[in-house]
C-alpha positions, -999 to +999 in steps of 0.1 A: -210+096+314-221+064+296-199+037+281-226+027+257-216+026+220-246+026+197-245+010+163-274+015+138-276-014+114-298-012+082-306-045+066-304-059+101-330-086+096-310-110+076-277-120+059-247-098+064-265-071+083-278-096+109-245-114+112-227-080+116-252-069+143-247-101+163-209-098+161-210-062+171-233-069+200-209-096+212-182-070+211-202-047+235-221-025+210-258-017+216-273-025+182-303-008+167-317-031+140-335-015+111-352-029+080-386-035+065-394-069+079-403-066+116-405-103+122-369-108+110-356-079+130-373-093+161-357-127+155-322-111+152-328-090+183-339-122+202-307-139+191-286-110+203-303-109+237-299-147+240-262-142+236-261-115+263-261-085+240-283-054+238-306-049+208-333-025+198-357-029+169-366+001+148-383-008+115-377+017+087-376+018+049-342+034+043-352+046+009-377+070+025-357+100+037-385+113+059-389+080+076-351+078+081-351+112+098-379+101+122-359+069+129-328+089+136-347+110+161-360+078+177-325+063+180-313+095+197-343+097+220-338+061+231-300+061+233-287+096+232-260+090+206-250+072+174-214+059+173-215+038+141-235+028+111-235-005+093-255+000+061-263-035+048-297-031+031-295-043-005-317-052-034-314-067-069-337-082-094-334-112-118-341-089-147-307-073-150-301-065-186-310-036-208-332-059-229-353-072-200-351-047-171-381-029-158-375+008-150-396+005-118-372-022-106-342-001-116-355+027-095-362+003-065-327-011-067-311+023-068-333+037-041-324+008-018-287+004-026-277+041-031-304+065-020-310+046+012-273+047+022-271+085+015-303+091+034-291+073+066-256+088+065-271+123+059-295+119+088-270+104+112-240+127+104-245+154+131-245+126+157-215+109+141-196+142+142-202+144+179-190+108+185-162+107+158-182+078+145-175+050+120-195+041+089-194+007+072-211+007+038-217-029+028-213-026-010-203-055-033-175-070-053-195-054-082-188-021-066-151-027-068-147-046-101-171-047-130-192-080-129-212-085-161-239-106-144-246-081-115-270-060-136-273-025-148-290-010-117-271-030-092-237-024-107-243+014-110-257+017-075-229-003-059-201+014-079-215+048-068-211+038-031-173+041-036-177+078-043-201+082-014-175+068+010-146+088-005-165+121-003-175+113+033-139+106+042-125+136+025-150+161+039-157+147+073-121+138+084-119+171+105-147+157+126-130+123+130-157+105+110-144+077+089-160+053+065-153+020+048-164+008+014-168-029+021-169-051-011-177-087-005-177-112-033-201-141-034-218-146+000-241-176+007-272-157+019-308-155+008-298-126-014-287-152-039-323-160-045-326-128-065-302-141-092-316-152-126-300-186-120-301-194-083-269-211-070-273-246-056-260-259-023-227-271-037-220-236-051-230-219-019-206-241+001-175-225-015-188-190-011-182-166+018-206-169+047-223-140+063-202-145+094-170-140+073-183-105+064-193-099+100-157-105+111-145-079+086-171-054+099-159-061+134-124-054+124-134-020+110-155-012+141-127-021+164-100-001+146-086+029+165-100+063+157-067+073+142-070+047+115-094+046+085-101+016+064-110+032+031-119+001+012-119-036+020-125-063-006-133-099+005-137-128-018-139-166-016-110-185-033-136-196-058-145-161-069-142-155-107 
């Protein structure tokens, strides 16, 4: 019988996904890092290992369900189990309004933020049922409260994640599976570079940091199996 706990992290190459993976590894999880940029994933894995943790790199485009299914099989072949998911892959575009958006970009945002989450949960669910696993969906403040500047596609995709989490909790509770809709406000990561007006250094200093979100993720992952954190909203004091 192994004591290994396996956490599959999408968006694991940067920002909140990378910080959450490092924090989880420090808490004893084996982290499987997925994303599109292999070099970034390898950098995070190296940092985890340097800290004494265990990390595996598994590149995948989460918006491709067939690729996700293959990745799931690889995780199980390498580690034999999946105990948790942290779904942190995200996308936005500077063109966020009805009068300037591109439909191809709308589709890309929805495919990453919504379809990608559903694809990974769907693929991992049989393993999560066996382990009474935990799912952390990294959504957004815009998924909890309407934010005019977030954009048509981003707002719609992140708001929909609340329903994804609620249906998962309602239907999978008999298997012990539990999920959290995690809604961070402004976070000082590279994701801000996708805004129409990119925040400067002074603005970023009063935002949340990726490590703040990672602490919240660690709290959820460490919660007892009898407890579910349905929704968790984090915001800097400066949030408007």
